[in-house]
MDAnalysis code that builds the backbone (N, CA, C; Angstrom):
import MDAnalysis as mda
import numpy as np

u = mda.Universe.empty(276, n_residues=92, atom_resindex=np.repeat(np.arange(92), 3), trajectory=True)
u.add_TopologyAttr("name", ["N", "CA", "C"] * 92)
u.add_TopologyAttr("resid", np.arange(1, 93))
u.add_TopologyAttr("resname", ["MET", "GLN", "ASN", "ILE", "LEU", "ARG", "SER", "ASN", "ASP", "PRO", "VAL", "LEU", "LEU", "SER", "PHE", "VAL", "ASP", "ALA", "LEU", "LEU", "ARG", "GLU", "ALA", "GLU", "ILE", "GLY", "PHE", "HIS", "VAL", "ALA", "ASP", "GLY", "HIS", "ILE", "SER", "ILE", "LEU", "GLU", "GLY", "SER", "ILE", "GLY", "ALA", "PHE", "PRO", "ARG", "ARG", "VAL", "MET", "VAL", "ALA", "ASP", "ASP", "ASP", "VAL", "VAL", "ALA", "ALA", "ARG", "GLN", "LEU", "LEU", "ILE", "ASP", "ALA", "GLY", "LEU", "ALA", "ALA", "GLU", "LEU", "MET", "PRO", "ARG", "PRO", "ALA", "THR", "ALA", "THR", "SER", "ASN", "PRO", "VAL", "SER", "ASP", "PRO", "LEU", "PRO", "ASP", "GLN", "GLY", "ARG"])
u.atoms.positions = np.array([
    [4.708, 8.932, 11.543],
    [5.161, 9.472, 10.276],
    [5.894, 8.391, 9.508],
    [5.794, 8.483, 8.195],
    [6.453, 7.515, 7.332],
    [7.380, 8.224, 6.359],
    [8.493, 7.583, 6.080],
    [9.464, 8.087, 5.129],
    [8.978, 7.721, 3.725],
    [8.692, 8.728, 2.897],
    [8.231, 8.424, 1.542],
    [9.295, 8.679, 0.488],
    [10.341, 9.439, 0.841],
    [11.361, 9.775, -0.138],
    [12.659, 10.080, 0.587],
    [13.765, 9.709, -0.032],
    [15.089, 9.991, 0.532],
    [15.974, 10.466, -0.611],
    [16.641, 11.612, -0.434],
    [17.454, 12.151, -1.519],
    [18.509, 13.130, -1.008],
    [19.579, 13.254, -1.777],
    [20.600, 14.284, -1.547],
    [20.396, 15.463, -2.484],
    [19.504, 15.328, -3.435],
    [19.307, 16.330, -4.488],
    [18.481, 17.512, -3.972],
    [19.122, 18.679, -3.825],
    [18.371, 19.825, -3.292],
    [17.265, 20.311, -4.226],
    [17.427, 20.114, -5.526],
    [16.387, 20.525, -6.472],
    [15.164, 19.620, -6.326],
    [15.384, 18.316, -6.233],
    [14.289, 17.379, -6.033],
    [13.571, 17.663, -4.720],
    [14.334, 17.872, -3.655],
    [13.732, 18.152, -2.351],
    [12.915, 19.441, -2.378],
    [13.396, 20.438, -3.092],
    [12.661, 21.697, -3.216],
    [11.366, 21.499, -3.998],
    [11.423, 20.693, -5.057],
    [10.235, 20.405, -5.865],
    [9.195, 19.658, -5.031],
    [9.638, 18.644, -4.293],
    [8.735, 17.879, -3.435],
    [8.130, 18.784, -2.369],
    [8.945, 19.653, -1.797],
    [8.474, 20.624, -0.801],
    [7.347, 21.469, -1.395],
    [7.560, 21.990, -2.597],
    [6.551, 22.844, -3.243],
    [5.268, 22.069, -3.529],
    [5.405, 20.837, -4.019],
    [4.220, 20.025, -4.317],
    [3.400, 19.751, -3.058],
    [4.064, 19.331, -1.999],
    [3.359, 18.987, -0.771],
    [2.737, 20.216, -0.113],
    [3.445, 21.336, -0.134],
    [2.880, 22.570, 0.428],
    [1.635, 23.014, -0.344],
    [1.718, 22.967, -1.678],
    [0.582, 23.390, -2.497],
    [-0.633, 22.493, -2.260],
    [-0.391, 21.207, -2.033],
    [-1.482, 20.266, -1.773],
    [-1.918, 20.280, -0.312],
    [-1.265, 21.106, 0.491],
    [-1.556, 21.236, 1.915],
    [-1.435, 19.901, 2.647],
    [-0.380, 19.162, 2.301],
    [-0.055, 17.904, 2.968],
    [1.101, 18.185, 3.923],
    [0.881, 17.911, 5.193],
    [1.917, 18.159, 6.180],
    [3.082, 17.197, 6.026],
    [4.294, 17.721, 6.153],
    [5.483, 16.893, 6.012],
    [6.628, 17.496, 6.805],
    [7.682, 16.727, 6.944],
    [8.896, 17.181, 7.621],
    [10.091, 16.613, 6.875],
    [11.091, 17.456, 6.615],
    [12.324, 16.974, 6.006],
    [13.302, 16.698, 7.141],
    [13.566, 15.420, 7.360],
    [14.466, 15.001, 8.435],
    [15.906, 15.005, 7.935],
    [16.825, 15.177, 8.848],
    [18.259, 15.170, 8.577],
    [18.729, 16.393, 7.794],
    [17.945, 17.444, 7.801],
    [18.314, 18.658, 7.080],
    [19.510, 19.380, 7.666],
    [19.784, 19.171, 8.942],
    [20.891, 19.876, 9.584],
    [22.136, 19.017, 9.732],
    [22.127, 17.830, 9.162],
    [23.289, 16.951, 9.261],
    [24.468, 17.501, 8.465],
    [24.215, 18.409, 7.527],
    [25.304, 18.967, 6.714],
    [26.350, 19.666, 7.572],
    [25.954, 20.141, 8.738],
    [26.923, 20.771, 9.647],
    [27.960, 19.750, 10.082],
    [27.509, 18.529, 10.336],
    [28.411, 17.473, 10.778],
    [29.211, 16.858, 9.640],
    [28.614, 16.759, 8.463],
    [29.265, 16.090, 7.353],
    [30.112, 17.024, 6.505],
    [30.075, 18.304, 6.761],
    [30.861, 19.244, 5.974],
    [30.256, 19.577, 4.628],
    [28.949, 19.439, 4.485],
    [28.207, 19.778, 3.265],
    [28.650, 18.981, 2.042],
    [29.051, 17.728, 2.238],
    [29.460, 16.905, 1.102],
    [28.298, 16.104, 0.529],
    [27.156, 16.131, 1.167],
    [25.970, 15.447, 0.659],
    [25.991, 13.952, 0.852],
    [26.707, 13.472, 1.848],
    [26.814, 12.033, 2.078],
    [25.559, 11.449, 2.724],
    [24.810, 12.252, 3.444],
    [23.621, 11.766, 4.141],
    [22.369, 12.300, 3.453],
    [21.532, 11.409, 2.928],
    [20.307, 11.881, 2.273],
    [19.305, 12.442, 3.275],
    [18.533, 13.397, 2.815],
    [17.442, 13.958, 3.621],
    [16.230, 13.065, 3.429],
    [15.402, 12.934, 4.453],
    [14.208, 12.087, 4.388],
    [12.966, 12.958, 4.442],
    [12.051, 12.720, 3.525],
    [10.766, 13.422, 3.541],
    [9.784, 12.520, 4.287],
    [9.340, 13.023, 5.430],
    [8.439, 12.278, 6.311],
    [7.032, 12.871, 6.212],
    [6.031, 11.993, 6.116],
    [4.636, 12.418, 5.992],
    [3.823, 11.690, 7.061],
    [2.837, 12.370, 7.618],
    [1.952, 11.759, 8.616],
    [1.274, 10.532, 8.030],
    [1.063, 9.533, 8.870],
    [0.470, 8.270, 8.428],
    [-0.845, 8.478, 7.663],
    [-1.651, 9.419, 8.096],
    [-2.943, 9.671, 7.451],
    [-2.811, 10.269, 6.052],
    [-1.665, 10.875, 5.747],
    [-1.470, 11.555, 4.464],
    [-0.566, 10.803, 3.498],
    [-0.093, 9.629, 3.881],
    [0.877, 8.915, 3.053],
    [0.324, 8.568, 1.676],
    [-0.885, 8.046, 1.620],
    [-1.463, 7.647, 0.331],
    [-1.609, 8.859, -0.579],
    [-2.123, 9.962, -0.061],
    [-2.291, 11.177, -0.870],
    [-0.948, 11.736, -1.313],
    [0.037, 11.736, -0.425],
    [1.358, 12.264, -0.763],
    [2.031, 11.403, -1.823],
    [1.966, 10.076, -1.665],
    [2.562, 9.184, -2.666],
    [1.888, 9.374, -4.028],
    [0.564, 9.474, -4.041],
    [-0.143, 9.649, -5.314],
    [0.229, 10.978, -5.958],
    [0.356, 12.024, -5.165],
    [0.752, 13.329, -5.677],
    [2.126, 13.256, -6.349],
    [3.070, 12.598, -5.697],
    [4.417, 12.499, -6.256],
    [4.448, 11.587, -7.478],
    [3.640, 10.527, -7.491],
    [3.541, 9.667, -8.672],
    [2.978, 10.464, -9.845],
    [1.930, 11.245, -9.598],
    [1.325, 12.066, -10.647],
    [2.303, 13.112, -11.182],
    [3.253, 13.535, -10.346],
    [4.252, 14.531, -10.753],
    [5.447, 13.879, -11.455],
    [5.395, 12.564, -11.651],
    [6.471, 11.880, -12.354],
    [7.626, 11.455, -11.472],
    [7.404, 11.376, -10.167],
    [8.476, 11.053, -9.235],
    [8.340, 9.653, -8.639],
    [7.644, 8.753, -9.316],
    [7.433, 7.400, -8.787],
    [8.749, 6.687, -8.506],
    [9.742, 6.886, -9.349],
    [11.033, 6.205, -9.177],
    [11.789, 6.703, -7.953],
    [11.431, 7.861, -7.453],
    [12.117, 8.442, -6.291],
    [11.516, 7.982, -4.963],
    [10.323, 7.406, -4.997],
    [9.633, 7.026, -3.764],
    [10.282, 5.822, -3.094],
    [10.236, 5.832, -1.771],
    [10.685, 4.686, -0.996],
    [9.646, 3.584, -1.160],
    [10.076, 2.326, -1.139],
    [9.088, 1.238, -1.172],
    [8.187, 1.319, 0.051],
    [6.940, 0.945, -0.135],
    [6.005, 0.969, 0.983],
    [6.282, -0.185, 1.920],
    [6.226, 0.073, 3.226],
    [6.421, -1.028, 4.172],
    [5.260, -2.015, 4.092],
    [5.588, -3.273, 4.207],
    [4.534, -4.305, 4.186],
    [3.764, -4.246, 5.493],
    [2.460, -4.390, 5.397],
    [1.618, -4.419, 6.592],
    [0.746, -5.660, 6.536],
    [0.267, -6.051, 7.667],
    [-0.585, -7.239, 7.742],
    [-1.911, -7.013, 7.037],
    [-2.326, -5.754, 6.895],
    [-3.623, -5.466, 6.289],
    [-3.528, -5.109, 4.820],
    [-2.330, -4.980, 4.270],
    [-2.220, -4.586, 2.864],
    [-2.605, -5.749, 1.960],
    [-3.267, -5.414, 0.876],
    [-3.695, -6.396, -0.103],
    [-3.087, -6.008, -1.442],
    [-2.055, -6.719, -1.920],
    [-1.386, -6.321, -3.149],
    [-2.292, -6.347, -4.372],
    [-3.371, -7.106, -4.344],
    [-4.261, -7.174, -5.495],
    [-5.113, -5.921, -5.598],
    [-5.636, -5.431, -4.464],
    [-6.534, -4.278, -4.501],
    [-5.843, -2.965, -4.142],
    [-4.547, -2.998, -3.865],
    [-3.811, -1.795, -3.478],
    [-3.703, -0.862, -4.679],
    [-4.235, 0.375, -4.583],
    [-4.240, 1.281, -5.730],
    [-2.872, 1.856, -6.058],
    [-1.917, 1.772, -5.139],
    [-0.595, 2.340, -5.383],
    [0.459, 1.241, -5.269],
    [0.830, 0.615, -6.376],
    [1.830, -0.442, -6.290],
    [3.173, 0.116, -5.851],
    [3.963, -0.722, -5.209],
    [5.315, -0.305, -4.797],
    [6.112, 0.045, -6.034],
    [6.583, 1.282, -6.074],
    [7.450, 1.732, -7.149],
    [8.610, 2.430, -6.498],
    [9.750, 2.298, -7.039],
    [10.917, 2.980, -6.470],
    [12.022, 2.005, -6.205],
    [12.903, 2.426, -5.330],
    [14.103, 1.641, -5.070],
    [13.841, 0.515, -4.148],
])
């Protein structure tokens, strides 16, 4: 699984949840229960994790929804080609 988004914003996380569910892309929101330890102050961002096979589709879905700036940068791989890569690194 790969981390495609990290946020403390519950509205953003809910929107991403709805988009991914509607597109039938499997995902997991990690660190959702850390609020018990932190006292619900929102200090620890939640991570949206997507299966390796669905990362490209999930990233494109979120880019199409206007959330490109929220995406995590893609990890560099030995096989990635920045010239022919259809999804340029966008985000933080």
